[in-house]
C-alpha positions as CSV (number, residue, x, y, z in Angstrom):
1,M,22.3,4.1,-13.8
2,A,20.2,1.0,-14.1
3,K,17.6,-0.1,-16.6
4,V,14.3,-0.6,-14.8
5,G,11.1,-2.3,-15.9
6,F,8.1,-0.8,-14.1
7,I,4.7,-2.6,-14.3
8,G,1.6,-0.9,-12.9
9,L,1.4,2.8,-13.2
10,G,-1.7,3.6,-11.1
11,N,-2.1,6.3,-8.5
12,M,0.9,5.0,-6.5
13,G,3.0,3.3,-9.2
14,G,3.0,6.3,-11.6
15,H,4.6,8.6,-9.0
16,M,7.1,5.8,-7.9
17,A,8.2,5.4,-11.5
18,H,8.6,9.1,-11.9
19,N,10.9,9.3,-9.0
20,L,13.1,6.6,-10.5
21,I,13.2,8.6,-13.7
22,K,14.1,11.8,-11.9
23,A,17.0,9.9,-10.2
24,G,18.4,9.1,-13.7
25,H,17.3,5.5,-14.2
26,E,16.2,4.3,-17.6
27,L,12.6,3.0,-17.4
28,K,10.6,0.7,-19.6
29,V,6.9,0.7,-18.5
30,F,3.7,-1.2,-18.9
31,D,0.2,-0.7,-17.8
32,L,-3.2,-1.6,-19.2
33,M,-4.3,2.1,-18.9
34,E,-3.0,4.0,-22.0
35,A,-3.2,7.3,-20.2
36,A,-0.9,6.2,-17.4
37,V,1.6,4.9,-19.9
38,S,1.4,8.1,-21.9
39,L,2.1,10.2,-18.8
40,A,5.2,8.1,-18.0
41,V,6.4,8.4,-21.5
42,E,6.1,12.2,-21.3
43,R,8.2,12.0,-18.2
44,G,11.0,10.1,-20.0
45,A,10.0,6.4,-20.0
46,T,9.7,4.0,-22.9
47,A,6.4,2.2,-23.4
48,C,6.2,-1.5,-23.7
49,A,3.4,-3.7,-25.1
50,S,3.5,-6.2,-22.4
51,A,4.8,-7.0,-18.9
52,S,7.2,-9.5,-20.4
53,E,8.6,-6.9,-22.6
54,A,9.1,-4.5,-19.7
55,A,10.9,-7.3,-17.8
56,S,13.3,-8.1,-20.7
57,D,16.8,-6.6,-20.9
58,V,16.6,-4.7,-17.6
59,D,18.5,-4.8,-14.3
60,V,15.5,-4.5,-12.1
61,V,11.7,-5.0,-12.3
62,V,9.4,-3.1,-10.1
63,S,5.7,-3.8,-9.9
64,M,2.7,-2.2,-8.3
65,L,-0.4,-4.3,-8.9
66,P,-4.0,-4.6,-7.5
67,A,-4.1,-8.1,-6.0
68,G,-2.4,-11.4,-5.5
69,K,-4.0,-12.9,-8.6
70,H,-2.5,-10.2,-10.8
71,V,1.0,-10.6,-9.2
72,R,0.8,-14.4,-9.8
73,G,-0.3,-13.8,-13.4
74,V,2.3,-11.2,-14.3
75,Y,5.2,-13.0,-12.7
76,A,4.5,-16.7,-12.8
77,D,2.4,-17.3,-15.9
78,A,4.1,-18.7,-19.0
79,S,6.1,-15.9,-20.7
80,G,5.6,-13.8,-17.5
81,V,8.2,-11.8,-15.8
82,I,10.0,-14.8,-14.3
83,D,10.4,-16.4,-17.7
84,S,11.3,-13.2,-19.4
85,A,13.8,-11.7,-17.0
86,A,17.5,-12.3,-17.7
87,P,19.7,-14.0,-15.1
88,G,20.7,-11.6,-12.4
89,T,17.6,-9.4,-12.7
90,L,16.3,-8.2,-9.4
91,L,12.5,-8.4,-8.9
92,I,10.7,-6.0,-6.5
93,D,6.9,-6.3,-6.0
94,S,5.4,-3.4,-4.1
95,S,1.8,-4.6,-4.4
96,T,-0.2,-5.2,-1.2
97,I,-1.3,-8.8,-1.6
98,D,-2.0,-12.0,0.4
99,V,1.0,-13.6,2.1
100,P,0.8,-17.0,0.3
101,S,0.8,-15.3,-3.1
102,A,3.9,-13.3,-2.2
103,R,5.8,-16.3,-0.9
104,D,4.8,-18.5,-3.8
105,V,5.9,-16.0,-6.4
106,I,9.2,-15.4,-4.6
107,A,9.8,-19.1,-4.4
108,A,9.0,-19.5,-8.2
109,A,11.6,-16.7,-8.9
110,A,14.2,-18.4,-6.7
111,E,13.7,-21.7,-8.7
112,K,14.8,-19.7,-11.8
113,G,17.7,-18.2,-9.9
114,L,16.2,-14.8,-9.6
115,E,16.3,-12.7,-6.4
116,M,13.0,-11.1,-5.4
117,V,11.5,-9.2,-2.5
118,D,8.0,-8.3,-1.5
119,A,8.0,-4.6,-0.6
120,P,4.5,-3.2,0.1
121,V,4.3,0.5,1.0
122,S,2.6,2.8,3.4
123,G,2.3,6.5,2.9
124,G,-0.4,7.0,0.3
125,V,-0.4,8.9,-2.9
126,G,1.2,11.9,-1.3
127,G,4.1,9.8,0.0
128,A,4.5,8.2,-3.4
129,E,4.7,11.6,-5.1
130,A,7.1,13.0,-2.5
131,G,9.3,9.9,-2.4
132,T,8.7,9.5,1.3
133,L,7.0,6.1,1.4
134,T,7.7,3.5,4.0
135,F,8.7,0.1,2.5
136,M,8.2,-3.1,4.5
137,V,10.5,-5.7,2.7
138,G,10.5,-9.4,2.8
139,G,13.3,-11.5,1.3
140,T,16.9,-12.6,1.7
141,D,19.5,-10.3,3.1
142,E,21.2,-10.3,-0.3
143,A,18.0,-9.4,-2.2
144,F,17.2,-6.7,0.3
145,A,20.6,-5.1,0.0
146,K,20.3,-5.0,-3.8
147,A,16.7,-3.6,-3.6
148,K,17.4,-0.9,-1.0
149,P,19.1,1.7,-3.3
150,F,16.0,1.7,-5.5
151,L,13.6,1.8,-2.6
152,D,15.6,4.7,-1.1
153,I,14.7,6.7,-4.2
154,M,11.0,6.0,-3.8
155,G,10.8,6.1,0.0
156,K,12.1,7.5,3.2
157,N,11.8,4.6,5.7
158,I,13.0,1.2,4.4
159,F,12.6,-1.8,6.8
160,H,13.8,-5.4,6.3
161,A,11.0,-7.4,7.9
162,G,12.7,-10.7,7.4
163,A,12.0,-13.7,5.1
164,A,9.9,-13.7,1.9
165,G,6.3,-12.6,2.5
166,N,7.1,-10.8,5.8
167,G,6.7,-7.4,4.1
168,Q,3.1,-8.3,3.5
169,V,2.7,-9.6,7.0
170,A,3.9,-6.2,8.4
171,K,1.7,-4.3,6.0
172,V,-1.6,-6.1,6.8
173,A,-0.9,-6.2,10.5
174,N,-0.2,-2.5,10.5
175,N,-3.2,-1.6,8.5
176,M,-5.5,-3.8,10.6
177,L,-4.3,-1.9,13.6
178,L,-4.9,1.4,11.7
179,G,-8.5,0.4,10.9
180,I,-9.1,-0.6,14.5
181,C,-7.6,2.7,15.8
182,M,-9.6,4.8,13.4
183,I,-12.9,3.2,14.5
184,G,-12.0,3.6,18.1
185,T,-11.0,7.2,17.7
186,S,-14.2,7.9,15.8
187,E,-16.3,6.4,18.5
188,A,-14.5,8.5,21.1
189,F,-15.1,11.7,19.2
190,N,-18.7,10.9,18.6
191,L,-19.2,10.0,22.3
192,A,-17.6,13.3,23.4
193,K,-19.7,15.3,21.1
194,T,-22.9,13.6,22.1
195,L,-22.1,14.3,25.8
196,G,-21.4,18.0,25.1
197,L,-17.7,18.1,24.6
198,D,-16.5,19.8,21.4
199,A,-14.0,18.1,19.1
200,Q,-11.2,20.7,19.6
201,T,-11.3,20.5,23.4
202,F,-11.4,16.7,23.4
203,F,-8.5,16.6,20.9
204,D,-6.5,19.0,23.1
205,I,-7.0,16.7,26.1
206,S,-6.8,13.3,24.5
207,S,-3.9,14.0,22.1
208,T,-1.7,14.6,25.2
209,A,-3.2,11.8,27.3
210,S,-3.3,8.0,27.1
211,G,-5.7,7.9,24.2
212,Q,-3.3,9.6,21.9
213,N,-2.8,7.7,18.6
214,W,-1.9,8.5,14.9
215,S,-5.5,8.3,13.8
216,M,-6.2,11.2,16.2
217,T,-3.1,13.4,15.9
218,S,-2.2,13.1,12.3
219,Y,-5.5,12.0,10.6
220,C,-8.2,13.2,12.9
221,P,-11.7,11.9,11.8
222,A,-13.5,14.9,13.4
223,P,-13.5,18.1,11.4
224,G,-11.4,20.9,13.0
225,P,-8.4,19.8,15.0
226,V,-6.1,18.7,12.2
227,P,-6.5,21.1,9.2
228,T,-4.8,18.7,6.8
229,S,-7.0,15.7,7.6
230,P,-9.7,14.5,5.0
231,A,-12.3,15.4,7.6
232,N,-11.7,19.1,6.7
233,N,-12.1,18.3,3.0
234,D,-15.5,16.6,3.0
235,Y,-13.7,13.2,3.5
236,Q,-12.2,13.2,0.1
237,A,-10.0,10.1,0.0
238,G,-6.4,10.1,0.9
239,F,-6.9,6.4,1.7
240,A,-10.3,5.2,0.5
241,V,-12.7,2.9,2.4
242,D,-12.3,0.2,-0.2
243,M,-8.5,0.3,0.1
244,M,-8.8,-0.1,3.9
245,L,-11.3,-2.9,3.4
246,K,-8.9,-4.7,1.0
247,D,-6.2,-4.7,3.7
248,L,-8.6,-5.8,6.5
249,R,-9.7,-8.7,4.4
250,L,-6.1,-9.6,3.7
251,A,-5.4,-9.5,7.4
252,K,-8.4,-11.7,8.1
253,E,-7.3,-14.2,5.5
254,A,-3.8,-14.3,6.9
255,A,-5.1,-14.8,10.4
256,E,-7.2,-17.7,9.3
257,T,-4.3,-19.5,7.8
258,V,-2.6,-19.6,11.2
259,A,-5.7,-19.7,13.4
260,A,-4.8,-16.3,15.0
261,Q,-7.5,-14.6,16.9
262,T,-8.2,-11.1,15.6
263,P,-11.8,-10.3,16.8
264,L,-11.3,-6.5,16.6
265,G,-9.8,-6.8,13.1
266,Q,-12.7,-8.9,12.0
267,H,-15.3,-6.5,13.4
268,S,-13.5,-3.6,11.7
269,E,-13.7,-5.5,8.4
270,E,-17.5,-5.9,9.0
271,L,-18.0,-2.2,9.7
272,Y,-16.0,-1.1,6.6
273,T,-17.9,-3.7,4.5
274,K,-21.1,-2.1,5.6
275,L,-19.8,1.4,4.7
276,S,-18.6,0.2,1.3
277,E,-21.8,-1.7,0.5
278,A,-23.8,1.5,1.3
279,G,-22.0,3.1,-1.6
280,H,-19.2,4.9,0.2
281,G,-16.3,2.9,-0.9
282,G,-14.6,5.9,-2.4
283,L,-14.9,8.0,0.8
284,D,-11.8,8.4,2.9
285,F,-11.6,5.6,5.5
286,S,-11.8,8.2,8.3
287,G,-15.4,8.9,7.1
288,V,-16.4,5.8,9.2
289,I,-17.0,8.4,11.9
290,K,-20.1,9.6,10.0
291,M,-21.5,6.1,9.7
292,L,-21.0,5.5,13.4
293,A,-22.8,8.8,14.1
294,G,-25.7,7.8,12.0
295,D,-24.9,10.5,9.4
296,L,-24.5,8.2,6.4
């Protein structure tokens, strides 16, 4: 079993760390939230006073942080993870961040002789708890091969997306598509309802026709057709508006760096910004259907 330093024990990271503990790995953990650290300690981890301490004397470091600036700070600042990790330590960052930050930090790690991958996830809190996350991994073949046994514990589908930063590329492109599809699906259900077609009947037809998509069949924004969707729980967040907005902004920034045209992605970002600024940032992102219907 390996010694693992885990940094970032939020809604996702806490469950990911727990799965590593259950698999028999020895964890040293750090988070700014004392309650999150305490829970990890109850589950068998050892608390650390800093990220650098968590990265010392371990085989692997895993991080789950809010944004690129946090990843840069934790890894690349003086006395950060890169300076503190022993030669041969594998670094895995599962944060969803901007592509340049991911590539810059991995390059900084390589300069110190450390192998590192960016490995953002899809699957939400439920997937983190169940260990069924999808990991999109950027990095060398060698680093990916070393990271995969640990990712297999925390996830079900592990994809090597290519070079450093490509995990982030896959994540933001996928979630841009998800945001676009959710808005389109919501518009379609609203149109059908306004014209006199109930949600279940429209679902039964469209879910087996050319309009079928994941936002409809697995996460339907209209109450009724998919019992497990947030639409049937007053749009309590599985994936909050503000989280979708973060990913759409990352996609927009990435597109701008290469002059890629993403008009639907940008319009989706504008709509989710409007929803967030109206005070609904904590609502599930499928709740956009209510704003489009004029109900928010």
